[in-house]
C-alpha positions in Angstrom: 54.7 134.8 138.3 55.4 138.0 136.3 55.9 137.9 132.5 59.8 138.1 132.5 60.2 135.2 134.9 57.6 133.2 133.0 59.6 133.6 129.8 62.9 132.7 131.5 61.2 129.5 133.0 59.8 128.5 129.6 63.2 129.1 128.0 65.0 126.9 130.7 62.4 124.2 130.2 62.9 124.2 126.5 66.7 124.0 126.9 66.3 121.0 129.3 63.9 119.4 126.8 66.4 119.9 124.0 69.2 118.5 126.2 67.1 115.3 126.9 66.3 114.9 123.2 70.0 115.2 122.4 71.1 112.7 125.0 68.6 110.2 123.7 69.7 110.9 120.1 73.3 110.3 121.0 72.8 107.2 123.2 70.1 105.5 121.1 70.0 106.7 117.5 73.8 107.4 117.0 75.0 104.7 119.4 76.0 102.2 116.7 77.7 104.9 114.6 79.9 106.1 117.5 80.6 102.5 118.7 81.8 101.5 115.2 83.7 104.6 114.5 87.3 103.6 113.8 88.5 106.6 116.0 86.7 105.2 119.0 89.7 103.8 121.0 87.5 102.7 123.9 85.4 100.5 121.6 88.6 99.1 119.9 90.2 98.3 123.2 87.0 96.6 124.4 87.1 94.4 121.3 90.3 92.8 122.6 88.5 91.3 125.6 86.9 88.5 123.4 87.9 86.5 120.4 87.3 88.2 117.0 86.0 85.9 114.3 88.2 84.7 111.5 88.3 85.7 107.8 88.6 82.5 105.8 88.7 81.0 102.3 86.7 77.9 101.5 88.9 74.9 100.6 86.0 72.7 99.5 84.2 69.9 101.3 83.5 72.1 104.3 87.2 73.0 104.9 88.5 76.5 105.3 91.9 78.3 105.4 92.2 81.3 107.7 93.7 84.5 106.3 92.9 86.5 109.4 92.5 85.0 112.9 92.9 85.9 116.6 95.4 84.2 118.9 95.3 84.3 122.7 97.9 86.2 124.7 98.8 86.3 128.4 98.1 90.1 128.5 95.2 91.3 130.7 94.6 94.4 128.5 95.0 92.7 125.1 93.7 89.2 125.5 93.9 88.5 121.8 96.3 89.3 119.0 95.0 89.7 115.4 97.3 87.7 113.0 97.2 87.5 109.2 98.4 84.1 107.8 97.4 85.4 104.4 100.1 88.1 104.7 100.8 90.7 102.0 99.0 88.8 99.2 95.7 89.3 100.9 96.4 92.5 102.8 94.1 94.8 100.7 91.2 92.4 101.0 91.5 91.6 104.8 92.7 95.1 105.7 93.8 95.4 109.3 92.4 95.8 112.8 94.5 98.2 114.9 93.8 99.7 118.3 95.7 102.8 117.0 94.6 103.1 113.4 91.2 101.4 113.4 90.1 99.0 110.8 90.1 98.7 107.0 89.1 96.2 104.3 86.9 93.3 105.3 87.9 93.9 108.9 85.9 97.2 108.7 83.2 96.2 106.2 82.2 93.1 108.2 83.1 94.4 111.6 79.7 93.7 113.1 80.0 90.0 112.4 83.6 89.6 113.2 83.3 91.5 116.5 80.1 89.6 117.4 77.9 92.7 117.6 75.7 91.8 114.5 72.0 91.6 115.2 72.2 88.1 113.6 74.3 87.0 116.5 71.9 88.2 119.2 70.8 84.7 120.1 74.4 83.5 120.3 75.4 86.5 122.6 72.4 85.7 124.8 73.4 82.1 125.0 77.0 83.0 125.8 75.7 85.2 128.7 73.4 82.6 130.1 75.9 79.7 129.9 79.0 81.8 130.8 80.6 80.7 127.6 83.4 83.0 126.3 82.0 85.3 123.6 83.3 85.0 120.1 82.8 86.8 116.8 81.3 85.3 113.7 83.2 83.9 110.7 83.4 85.5 107.3 84.0 83.2 104.3 85.3 84.9 101.2 85.0 83.9 97.5 88.8 84.2 96.8 90.7 81.2 95.5 94.0 80.7 97.2 95.9 79.7 94.0 94.5 82.5 91.9 95.4 85.1 94.6 98.9 83.8 94.9 99.4 83.7 91.1 98.2 87.4 90.9 100.5 88.5 93.7 103.5 86.7 92.2 102.8 88.2 88.8 102.7 91.7 90.1 105.9 91.3 92.2 108.1 94.4 91.9 105.4 96.3 90.1 102.7 98.9 91.0 99.4 97.5 89.8 96.3 95.4 90.4 94.6 92.2 89.3 90.9 91.4 89.6 89.5 88.0 88.6 85.8 87.2 88.6 83.6 84.2 88.0 81.5 85.7 85.2 78.6 83.4 85.9 78.1 84.7 89.5 80.1 87.8 90.1 82.2 86.1 92.8 85.7 87.7 93.1 88.3 84.9 92.7 91.3 87.2 93.0 91.8 90.8 94.1 95.4 91.9 94.5 97.0 95.4 94.7 100.8 96.0 94.8 102.9 97.2 96.4 101.4 95.7 99.5 102.1 95.7 103.2 102.2 93.3 106.2 98.8 93.7 108.1 100.1 91.9 111.1 102.5 94.8 111.8 99.5 97.1 112.0 97.6 94.8 114.5 100.6 94.6 116.8 100.3 95.4 120.5 103.5 97.4 120.3 102.2 100.9 119.6 105.6 102.4 119.0 106.6 99.8 116.4 103.2 100.1 114.8 103.4 103.8 114.5 106.8 103.6 112.9 105.7 101.1 110.4 102.5 103.0 109.5 104.6 106.2 109.1 106.9 104.4 106.7 103.9 103.2 104.6 102.4 106.7 104.5 105.8 108.2 103.4 106.3 105.6 100.7 105.9 107.3 97.3 104.4 104.0 95.9 101.5 104.2 98.4 101.3 100.6 99.5 98.1 101.2 101.6 96.2 102.1 98.4 93.9 99.4 97.1 94.5 100.0 93.4 92.0 97.3 92.4 88.9 99.2 93.6 90.0 102.6 95.0 92.0 104.1 92.1 90.9 104.9 88.6 93.1 104.9 85.5 92.7 105.6 81.7 91.8 102.1 80.2 93.5 102.7 76.9 92.7 100.2 74.2 90.8 97.8 76.5 88.0 100.4 76.2 87.7 99.4 72.5 85.7 96.4 73.7 83.0 98.9 74.9 83.2 100.9 71.7 82.9 97.7 69.7 79.9 96.7 71.8 78.3 100.1 71.0 78.9 99.7 67.3 77.6 96.1 67.1 74.6 97.0 69.3 73.7 99.9 66.9 72.8 97.3 64.3 74.9 99.2 61.7 78.0 97.1 62.1 79.1 93.5 62.1 82.5 92.0 62.8 83.3 91.9 59.0 82.0 95.5 58.3 84.6 97.6 56.6 85.5 100.8 58.5 87.9 103.6 57.8 91.5 103.1 59.1 93.7 105.9 57.9 97.4 105.9 58.9 96.6 109.2 60.6 93.1 110.4 61.6 92.7 114.2 61.3 90.7 115.3 64.3 87.8 117.7 63.6 88.0 121.3 64.9 91.8 121.0 65.4 95.0 120.7 63.5 96.0 117.6 65.5 95.9 114.0 64.3 95.4 110.6 66.0 98.0 108.0 65.1 98.4 104.3 65.6 100.8 102.8 68.2 104.3 102.9 66.7 103.0 104.5 63.6 101.6 101.2 62.3 99.3 100.8 59.3 95.9 99.2 59.8 94.6 97.0 57.0 95.5 98.6 53.6 96.1 102.0 55.2 92.6 103.1 54.2 90.1 100.6 55.6 89.9 97.4 57.6 87.2 95.3 59.2 85.8 96.0 62.7 87.1 92.6 63.9 90.6 93.2 62.5 90.7 96.7 64.0 90.1 95.1 67.4 92.6 92.3 66.8 95.5 94.7 66.0 94.1 97.5 68.2 93.8 100.2 65.5 93.6 103.6 67.1 92.6 105.5 63.9 89.8 103.0 63.1 88.3 103.3 66.6 88.8 107.0 66.7 86.7 107.4 63.5 84.2 104.9 64.9 83.8 107.1 68.0 83.1 110.1 65.8 80.6 108.1 63.7 78.8 106.7 66.8 78.9 109.9 68.8 79.9 110.4 72.4 76.3 109.8 73.7 76.1 106.4 72.2 79.5 105.3 73.6 78.6 106.8 77.0 75.3 104.9 77.1 77.1 101.7 76.3 79.7 102.3 79.0 77.0 103.0 81.6 75.4 99.6 80.7 78.6 98.0 81.8 78.7 100.0 85.1 80.6 103.2 84.4 79.3 106.3 86.2 77.8 104.2 89.0 78.9 105.5 92.4 77.1 102.8 94.4 79.1 99.6 93.9 80.3 97.8 97.0 82.0 94.4 97.3 81.3 95.0 100.4 84.1 97.7 100.5 83.1 100.8 98.5 84.4 100.9 94.9 85.5 104.2 93.3 83.3 105.4 90.5 84.5 104.7 86.9 83.8 107.6 84.6 83.0 108.3 81.0 83.2 112.1 80.5 80.2 114.4 79.6 79.8 117.1 77.0 82.5 115.9 74.6 83.8 117.8 71.6 84.5 115.9 68.4 88.2 115.4 69.1 87.3 114.2 72.6 84.8 111.8 71.2 87.6 110.2 69.1 90.0 110.1 72.0 87.4 108.7 74.4 86.5 105.9 72.0 90.1 104.5 72.4 90.0 104.9 76.2 91.9 108.1 76.5 91.0 111.8 77.3 89.1 111.8 80.6 87.9 108.1 80.7 88.8 106.7 84.0 88.1 103.1 85.3 89.0 100.8 88.2 90.5 97.4 87.4 87.4 95.9 89.0 85.3 97.8 86.4 87.3 96.4 83.5 87.0 92.9 84.9 83.2 93.4 85.0 83.3 94.5 81.3 85.2 91.2 80.4 82.8 89.2 82.6 79.7 90.8 80.9 80.9 89.8 77.5 81.8 86.3 78.8 78.4 85.9 80.4 76.4 86.5 77.3 75.9 90.2 77.9 74.8 90.0 81.5 77.0 91.7 84.1 76.7 90.1 87.5 77.1 92.1 90.7 80.6 91.5 92.1 81.0 90.3 95.7 83.7 89.1 98.0 81.7 87.5 100.9 80.4 84.0 100.1 78.9 83.3 103.5 78.7 84.6 107.1 78.7 82.1 109.9 78.1 82.0 113.6 80.9 80.8 116.0 79.3 77.3 115.8 79.7 77.5 112.0 76.0 77.6 111.4 75.1 79.8 108.4 73.8 83.3 109.2 73.6 84.5 105.6 75.1 83.7 102.2 75.4 85.8 99.0 73.1 84.8 96.2 74.3 85.9 92.7 72.5 89.0 91.4 72.2 90.5 88.0 73.8 93.9 88.0 73.3 95.1 84.4 72.2 93.8 81.0 75.0 95.4 78.9 74.6 93.8 75.5 72.5 91.1 73.8 73.6 87.5 73.5 74.3 87.9 69.8 76.5 90.9 70.3 78.3 89.0 73.1 78.9 86.1 70.8 80.3 88.4 68.1 82.6 90.2 70.6 83.8 86.9 72.0 84.9 85.8 68.5 86.6 89.1 67.9 88.4 88.9 71.3 89.5 85.4 70.5 91.3 86.7 67.5 93.2 89.2 69.7 94.7 86.3 71.6 95.2 83.8 68.8 96.8 86.2 66.2 96.7 89.8 67.5 98.2 91.9 70.3 97.3 89.4 73.1 99.2 86.3 72.1 101.1 86.2 75.4 97.8 85.3 77.1 97.5 82.0 75.3 96.9 78.8 77.4 97.7 75.5 75.6 94.5 73.6 75.1 92.2 76.4 76.1 90.7 79.1 73.9 91.2 82.6 75.5 89.4 85.8 74.6 91.0 89.1 75.5 92.0 92.7 74.7 95.3 94.5 75.4 95.6 98.2 76.4 98.5 100.6 76.5 97.3 103.8 78.2 99.0 107.2 78.0 98.3 109.1 81.2 100.9 111.9 81.8 103.3 113.9 79.7 106.7 112.1 79.6 105.4 109.2 81.7 105.6 105.5 80.6 102.2 104.1 79.6 100.1 101.9 81.9 99.8 98.3 80.6 96.4 96.6 80.6 94.9 93.2 79.7 91.3 92.1 80.1 89.9 88.7 79.0 88.2 85.5 79.9 88.6 81.7 79.5 87.6 79.2 78.3 86.2 81.5 75.6 83.2 79.3 74.9 82.5 78.1 78.4 83.9 81.0 80.6 84.8 80.3 84.2 87.1 83.2 84.8 87.2 86.8 83.6 90.1 89.1 84.5 91.6 92.5 84.4 95.3 93.3 84.9 96.8 96.7 85.2 100.5 97.5 85.6 101.3 101.2 86.3 103.9 102.8 84.1 104.6 99.6 82.3 106.5 98.0 85.1 110.2 97.4 84.4 109.5 97.8 80.6 108.9 101.5 81.1 108.3 103.4 77.8 108.7 100.1 75.9 105.7 98.6 77.7 102.5 97.3 76.0 99.6 95.5 77.5 100.4 92.4 75.4 104.0 92.4 76.7 103.5 93.2 80.3 99.9 92.5 81.5 98.8 89.6 79.3 101.3 87.0 80.8 100.1 87.9 84.3 96.5 87.4 83.2 97.5 84.0 81.6 99.0 82.7 84.8 96.0 83.8 87.0 93.5 82.2 84.6 95.6 79.0 84.5 95.5 79.0 88.3 91.7 79.3 88.4 91.3 76.6 85.7 93.8 74.3 87.4 96.2 74.3 84.5 
């Protein structure tokens, strides 16, 4: 064989080798990725040939209430129809499973289990094959409490916003609601034409009902961020709740002719100074702006990160948007950031984690939605054990912050969160976010203050029906109160 032919032969052999490598890569290495891709219609259609596992809430004593479950149909092509008894109240948690639009929420995050394809179900799949038993998916048990979820959904009715409630001792998510919502059953329909029309209406809705505002959208936290600034001050060792701090009627911002004012032009303390505890109780902007200048942006950022801001890796198991405290702040920006403005951005879940960290003696637990994963025969495949996420503050600082946050609810801006017979700790927030727009209304807190069983964050976009007259105490605190009462059985 002459040299040119030899080179051609070698080139052809190399190409065939590369082709074989690629085929094996696609069929073996990438097989699961392509099979689980929500755009893979063949895989989605194949999933309708056997019963998908349910998504359920525990009702205690081994009982469960399904919020997503398959029902049999007479169709040969679609043998099962996905239904959602939980409806709109649970839509952003369950997500939907559609042969046109794929899967979202828990339906996507736990698809391997629900579809029966999880490695943990291999023995059950083998048993089904040998015995001829109909294949079924596994069951996913969530941490949500039915009463808390319903209370949050009712509280947000007619508003754009979100509620997240946590068990501060474990990180279990007790409620996670985003509004406006949608009807997931209409996106799991077997009527493709009706499904497309409904999906188009959701996409064209200016209020974006498909958006999970609880974990996928960030907002300026406003004065709820003062809890973090207070934590930074107390942790520095230079401040105590009764430490006197400057509280001018207007704070002149360095390097600029602009000033920072209090909400409604109010006077804090004697107009010159007040205590740290009283500044938090009445939500004094000028006092916390000055505190931000004195502490410095790096100290406040470090404290924010100890609560979880700037972490891009949180999953519940759905991915959570990163909450952000800005870098490279100028002096005026330090003051504004200390009161939760400028470019500070957080998810409602993140602010619930801040409240939970204070409630849990300074330890932030990793949030989670899935309590347990079960096989079709209800045997346990896996369960979530609570995990420490961050050590944000010391026990002594947490105790001081708790006492300060109790004052907010007993005699400060958060009195609408009071629950008869139960001491509540909290912080309101009224966050400016766009020129001419009504402020977002916030409330974060926990109860009972001295034996916390629930921590919460409530966000109402643009103040709801109160518009420019909205405050966190007026709009968000009553919603938080009702959800906490539901969790506590009150």
